[in-house]
C-alpha positions as CSV (number, residue, x, y, z in Angstrom):
1,M,-0.9,43.8,-15.0
2,V,0.3,44.7,-11.9
3,A,0.9,42.4,-9.2
4,F,-0.6,42.5,-6.0
5,P,1.8,40.3,-3.5
6,E,0.7,42.3,-0.7
7,A,-3.0,40.2,-1.6
8,R,-1.2,37.0,-0.4
9,R,0.0,38.4,3.2
10,P,-2.1,38.9,6.1
11,G,-4.9,41.3,5.8
12,G,-3.4,42.2,1.6
13,H,-7.1,40.8,1.1
14,V,-9.1,43.8,3.4
15,A,-6.2,45.9,2.6
16,L,-7.3,45.8,-0.8
17,V,-11.0,45.7,-0.2
18,L,-11.0,48.6,1.9
19,A,-8.9,50.6,-1.2
20,V,-11.7,49.5,-3.6
21,A,-14.2,51.2,-1.1
22,V,-12.3,54.5,-1.2
23,C,-12.0,54.6,-4.2
24,Y,-15.3,54.2,-5.2
25,F,-16.5,56.8,-2.4
26,A,-13.8,59.0,-4.2
27,A,-15.0,59.1,-7.4
28,G,-18.9,59.4,-5.7
29,R,-18.5,62.0,-4.8
30,L,-16.6,63.9,-7.5
31,G,-19.7,62.7,-10.0
32,L,-22.1,64.1,-7.6
33,L,-20.2,67.9,-8.5
34,C,-22.2,67.3,-12.1
35,K,-24.8,66.5,-10.7
36,L,-28.5,67.6,-12.8
37,T,-32.2,66.9,-11.6
38,V,-34.4,65.6,-13.9
39,D,-38.3,65.4,-13.3
40,G,-37.4,65.4,-9.7
41,A,-34.4,62.4,-9.8
42,V,-31.2,63.3,-9.3
43,V,-29.1,61.7,-11.7
44,T,-25.0,62.5,-12.6
45,P,-24.3,62.5,-16.7
46,I,-21.3,60.7,-15.6
47,W,-20.8,58.1,-12.6
48,P,-17.5,57.6,-12.0
49,P,-17.7,54.7,-9.5
50,T,-19.2,52.6,-12.1
51,G,-16.0,52.3,-14.0
52,V,-13.7,52.9,-10.7
53,A,-15.8,49.4,-10.1
54,V,-15.0,47.7,-13.2
55,A,-11.6,48.1,-13.2
56,A,-11.0,47.1,-9.7
57,L,-12.7,43.8,-10.4
58,L,-11.2,43.2,-13.7
59,I,-7.9,43.7,-12.1
60,L,-8.2,42.1,-9.0
61,G,-10.9,39.7,-9.8
62,V,-14.8,39.4,-8.6
63,R,-13.5,38.4,-4.8
64,Y,-13.0,42.2,-4.1
65,W,-16.8,42.9,-4.7
66,P,-17.3,43.5,-0.6
67,G,-15.1,46.8,-1.2
68,V,-17.8,48.2,-4.0
69,T,-20.7,47.4,-1.7
70,I,-19.1,49.4,1.2
71,G,-17.9,52.4,-1.5
72,A,-22.0,52.5,-2.0
73,Y,-22.7,52.6,1.6
74,L,-20.8,55.3,2.1
75,I,-22.0,57.1,-0.3
76,V,-25.5,56.3,0.9
77,L,-24.6,57.4,4.5
78,S,-23.4,60.9,3.0
79,L,-27.0,61.5,0.5
80,D,-28.8,60.4,4.1
81,T,-31.3,58.4,2.0
82,P,-34.1,56.0,3.7
83,V,-33.4,52.5,4.6
84,L,-35.1,50.8,1.8
85,Y,-34.2,52.4,-0.6
86,S,-30.1,51.8,0.7
87,L,-30.0,47.9,0.8
88,G,-31.6,47.5,-3.4
89,Y,-29.5,50.7,-4.3
90,L,-26.2,48.5,-2.5
91,V,-27.7,45.4,-4.0
92,G,-27.9,46.9,-7.8
93,N,-24.7,49.3,-7.8
94,T,-22.6,46.1,-6.8
95,L,-24.5,43.3,-8.8
96,A,-23.8,45.5,-12.2
97,P,-20.4,45.5,-11.9
98,V,-19.9,42.1,-10.8
99,V,-22.5,40.6,-13.8
100,A,-19.8,43.0,-16.2
101,V,-16.8,41.2,-15.2
102,V,-18.4,38.1,-15.6
103,L,-19.5,38.8,-19.0
104,L,-15.9,39.8,-20.0
105,R,-14.6,37.2,-18.8
106,R,-16.6,34.9,-20.7
107,A,-16.3,36.9,-24.0
108,G,-12.5,37.0,-23.5
109,F,-11.8,40.2,-22.7
110,R,-8.0,41.6,-22.1
111,T,-7.1,44.8,-20.4
112,D,-4.8,46.2,-22.6
113,L,-7.7,46.6,-25.0
114,R,-5.1,46.5,-27.9
115,R,-8.1,44.7,-29.9
116,L,-11.3,45.5,-31.5
117,R,-13.0,43.2,-29.8
118,D,-12.0,44.0,-26.7
119,G,-13.2,47.4,-26.8
120,L,-16.5,45.9,-28.3
121,A,-16.8,43.4,-25.4
122,L,-16.2,47.2,-23.2
123,V,-19.1,49.0,-25.0
124,F,-21.9,45.9,-25.3
125,F,-21.4,43.8,-22.0
126,G,-19.6,46.5,-19.4
127,A,-21.2,49.3,-20.4
128,L,-25.1,49.4,-22.2
129,S,-25.6,45.0,-20.5
130,A,-24.3,45.2,-17.4
131,M,-25.2,48.7,-16.2
132,L,-29.3,47.8,-17.2
133,I,-29.1,46.4,-13.8
134,S,-28.0,49.2,-11.5
135,S,-30.7,52.0,-13.4
136,T,-33.3,49.5,-13.5
137,V,-33.1,48.9,-9.8
138,G,-32.3,52.3,-8.7
139,V,-35.3,53.6,-10.4
140,V,-37.8,50.9,-9.4
141,L,-36.9,51.9,-5.8
142,L,-37.3,55.4,-6.5
143,V,-41.1,54.6,-7.9
144,V,-41.6,51.9,-5.1
145,T,-40.8,54.3,-2.0
146,D,-42.6,57.4,-3.4
147,R,-39.3,59.5,-4.2
148,M,-40.2,60.0,-7.4
149,P,-43.5,59.9,-9.8
150,A,-43.9,57.1,-12.2
151,H,-44.8,58.7,-15.3
152,A,-40.7,59.6,-14.9
153,F,-39.4,56.3,-14.9
154,W,-38.1,56.4,-18.4
155,T,-37.1,59.4,-18.3
156,V,-34.7,59.3,-15.0
157,W,-34.0,55.5,-15.8
158,L,-32.3,56.6,-19.1
159,A,-30.4,59.1,-17.9
160,W,-29.5,56.6,-14.9
161,W,-28.3,54.0,-17.2
162,V,-26.2,56.2,-19.8
163,G,-24.5,57.9,-17.1
164,D,-23.6,54.3,-14.9
165,A,-22.6,53.7,-18.8
166,M,-20.7,56.8,-19.2
167,G,-18.4,56.1,-16.3
168,V,-17.1,52.4,-17.5
169,L,-16.3,54.2,-20.9
170,L,-14.6,56.6,-19.8
171,V,-13.3,55.4,-16.3
172,T,-12.3,51.7,-17.0
173,P,-10.4,52.6,-19.7
174,I,-8.2,54.7,-18.0
175,L,-8.0,52.6,-15.4
176,L,-6.9,49.5,-16.9
177,M,-4.4,51.9,-19.1
178,L,-2.7,53.0,-15.5
179,S,-2.5,49.2,-14.4
180,H,-0.4,48.6,-17.3
181,A,2.0,51.8,-17.0
182,R,4.7,49.9,-15.4
183,G,5.4,48.6,-19.1
184,L,4.7,51.4,-21.3
185,R,7.5,53.1,-22.9
186,P,7.8,56.8,-23.0
187,T,7.0,58.5,-26.2
188,P,9.6,60.0,-28.3
189,R,6.9,62.8,-29.4
190,R,7.2,65.2,-26.6
191,W,6.3,68.2,-29.2
192,E,3.6,66.8,-30.2
193,T,2.6,65.6,-27.0
194,G,2.8,69.2,-26.0
195,A,1.2,70.4,-28.9
196,L,-1.7,68.5,-28.5
197,A,-1.9,68.9,-24.5
198,V,-2.5,72.4,-25.7
199,A,-4.9,72.4,-27.8
200,V,-7.1,70.6,-25.7
201,L,-6.5,73.2,-23.2
202,G,-7.6,75.3,-25.7
203,I,-10.3,74.1,-28.1
204,V,-12.2,71.9,-25.7
205,P,-13.3,74.8,-23.5
206,F,-14.3,77.2,-26.1
207,A,-16.1,73.9,-28.0
208,V,-18.0,73.4,-24.9
209,Y,-18.4,77.0,-23.4
210,S,-19.6,78.6,-26.9
211,H,-22.9,79.3,-27.4
212,Y,-22.9,78.3,-30.7
213,S,-22.7,75.1,-29.6
214,L,-19.5,73.7,-31.2
215,L,-18.8,70.2,-29.7
216,F,-18.1,68.7,-32.8
217,L,-14.5,70.6,-32.7
218,V,-13.6,68.1,-30.5
219,Y,-13.4,65.3,-32.5
220,P,-10.5,66.0,-34.9
221,L,-8.5,66.2,-30.9
222,I,-9.8,62.7,-30.6
223,I,-8.5,61.2,-33.6
224,W,-5.2,62.5,-33.5
225,G,-5.2,61.3,-29.9
226,A,-6.3,57.8,-31.3
227,L,-4.4,57.8,-34.4
228,R,-1.1,59.2,-32.5
229,F,-1.1,58.3,-29.1
230,E,-4.1,54.9,-29.2
231,L,-6.0,54.7,-25.7
232,V,-4.0,57.5,-23.8
233,G,-4.1,60.2,-26.1
234,S,-7.6,59.4,-27.1
235,M,-9.3,58.6,-23.8
236,I,-7.5,61.4,-21.9
237,C,-9.1,64.0,-24.5
238,A,-12.7,62.3,-24.1
239,L,-12.2,62.2,-20.2
240,A,-11.9,65.9,-19.9
241,T,-13.8,66.8,-22.3
242,S,-16.9,65.4,-21.2
243,V,-16.1,67.2,-17.6
244,L,-16.1,70.4,-18.8
245,A,-19.3,69.5,-21.0
246,A,-21.1,68.1,-17.4
247,L,-19.8,71.6,-15.9
248,A,-21.1,73.8,-18.8
249,A,-24.2,71.5,-18.5
250,N,-24.7,71.8,-14.5
251,S,-24.1,75.8,-15.3
252,E,-26.5,75.6,-18.4
253,A,-23.7,77.5,-20.1
254,G,-22.5,77.4,-23.9
255,G,-24.4,74.8,-25.9
256,F,-26.7,74.2,-23.3
257,R,-28.3,77.2,-22.6
258,G,-31.9,78.0,-22.7
259,L,-32.3,74.4,-23.2
260,S,-34.6,72.7,-20.1
261,R,-33.1,70.2,-17.9
262,V,-34.6,66.9,-20.2
263,E,-33.1,68.6,-22.7
264,I,-29.9,69.3,-20.9
265,M,-29.4,65.8,-20.3
266,A,-30.1,64.4,-23.8
267,K,-27.8,66.5,-25.9
268,L,-25.1,66.1,-22.8
269,Q,-25.4,61.9,-22.9
270,G,-25.4,62.3,-26.5
271,F,-22.6,64.2,-26.7
272,N,-20.7,62.0,-24.2
273,G,-21.6,58.8,-25.2
274,T,-20.4,59.5,-28.8
275,M,-17.8,60.7,-28.0
276,A,-16.7,57.8,-25.6
277,L,-17.4,55.2,-28.4
278,T,-15.5,56.4,-31.2
279,A,-12.3,57.6,-28.5
280,L,-12.6,53.8,-27.4
281,L,-13.1,51.6,-30.8
282,L,-11.0,53.7,-32.5
283,S,-8.1,53.0,-30.6
284,A,-8.6,49.5,-30.8
285,V,-8.8,49.5,-34.1
286,I,-5.6,51.3,-34.6
287,A,-4.0,49.1,-32.0
288,E,-5.0,46.1,-33.5
289,Q,-3.6,47.3,-36.7
290,R,-0.4,47.9,-35.5
291,H,0.1,44.8,-33.6
292,T,-0.6,43.1,-36.4
293,R,2.0,45.4,-38.9
294,R,4.0,44.3,-36.5
295,S,3.7,40.5,-36.3
296,V,3.8,40.4,-40.1
297,Q,7.0,42.1,-40.4
298,R,8.1,40.0,-37.4
299,A,7.3,37.1,-39.5
300,C,8.8,38.2,-42.6
301,E,12.1,38.9,-40.5
302,E,12.3,35.4,-39.5
303,L,11.4,33.8,-42.9
304,V,14.3,36.0,-44.3
305,E,16.8,34.7,-41.3
306,V,15.4,30.3,-42.5
307,L,16.5,31.4,-46.3
308,E,19.7,32.8,-45.1
309,H,20.4,30.1,-43.2
310,L,19.2,27.5,-46.0
311,T,21.0,29.3,-48.7
312,A,24.2,28.7,-46.4
313,G,24.0,25.1,-46.3
314,E,23.1,25.9,-42.5
315,A,20.1,24.5,-40.7
316,P,17.9,27.2,-39.9
317,P,17.8,28.2,-36.0
318,P,15.6,26.8,-33.8
319,R,12.1,28.6,-33.3
320,P,11.1,30.2,-29.9
321,P,7.7,28.4,-28.1
322,L,5.0,30.3,-29.0
323,E,4.2,32.4,-25.5
324,D,7.8,33.7,-26.4
325,A,7.8,34.8,-29.9
326,D,5.5,37.3,-29.7
327,P,7.6,40.2,-28.4
328,L,6.1,42.2,-25.6
329,L,3.8,45.1,-26.1
330,P,4.1,48.0,-24.4
331,G,1.7,48.0,-21.0
332,D,2.3,43.8,-22.0
333,D,3.7,42.1,-19.0
334,G,3.1,38.9,-20.9
335,R,0.7,37.6,-18.6
336,R,-3.3,37.8,-18.7
337,P,-5.7,38.8,-16.4
338,P,-7.2,36.1,-13.5
339,E,-10.2,34.6,-14.5
340,A,-12.4,35.5,-12.2
341,P,-13.1,33.2,-9.4
C-alpha cells in the first residue's frame, strides 16, 4: 500500500479529499468523450469515476467519501442538470462506491489482487452488486423528473449499470496496481514487454475497426499479458481495447456499423464485460498459483535445511515468526489495507 503521512498533518485530510474530487471529475470528463444516446438518455459504456471512487476509498479509507460527492457535484455543474435530479445523482454515486468498499472489506478483500477470491469479490461485490445502487437511483430520477419515458427504464438502467460496473472492473484494478507500484520489481523480459506492446498497437485497432467484427482477436493478447505479466499486462490490454471499442462504437465503425444504438450498446458492453472478467480473473488465478508454488518451494527449502542440521547433530535453526516467514511479493510491503472506519 502507499502511505500518506501528509493525511495526519493539518489540512492533509482536506487536501486528499480535494485530490479525490479532482480525479473523479477528470475521469468523468474522459468518460463523457465516449457517451452514447440510448432511448433519449445519454449513457457511457465505461464510467471511469466509479473505478476511481472505489480505488480511492479502498486505498485511503471510507472517510474520504466527501471527495466522491464533490467530484460528482462538479460533473453535475458541467452538465447543467436540474436540482432535484442532481441531489439524487450525488446520493447514488456516493453511496454506491461506499457500499462497494464496505462489502469488499467484509469479504476480506486485499488490494494486491493476488488471490482468486479478491478478483471474485471485486467482480460480484464491488462491481455487479454495489453499482445497482447508482444505476437504480439515477434511472428512477430520470423517469420521475420526466427526463426519460418510463418504457425505456430497463434499457437505460441496464446500460447505466453495466457502464458503472465496467468502470470498477477496468479502472479500479489498475489504480490498485499503481498503489503498489513502489514495491514492483522491473521485469527482465523487456523484449517480451515490447513485443506485447507492439502486438496490442497493431492488432487491437485492426480488430476493433475491421468491419468483419474481429473483436475476438484481442483475447490471445489478454491471455498473453496475464500469463507473463499477471494483472499489469492483462488489465492494461483490456483497458486499451475497451477505450478503442467505445470510440469505434461511438462513431459506428468496424463491427458496430449498421447496428441500432441499442444493439451497439449491447454488443459493446457484452464485449467489454467478458473481456474485463477474463483479464481480471485469469490474472488472479495465475498470481495465486505462483504464490502457492513459491510457498511450497520455500517450505521444501526449510525442510532440507532442518534435515541437514539434524543429520549433523545440530539443533535446527529457529524459524522466523509467521509474519516474517512469508517473503514480500512484488507490490506488497507487508501491510494490509486499513479497516474501514
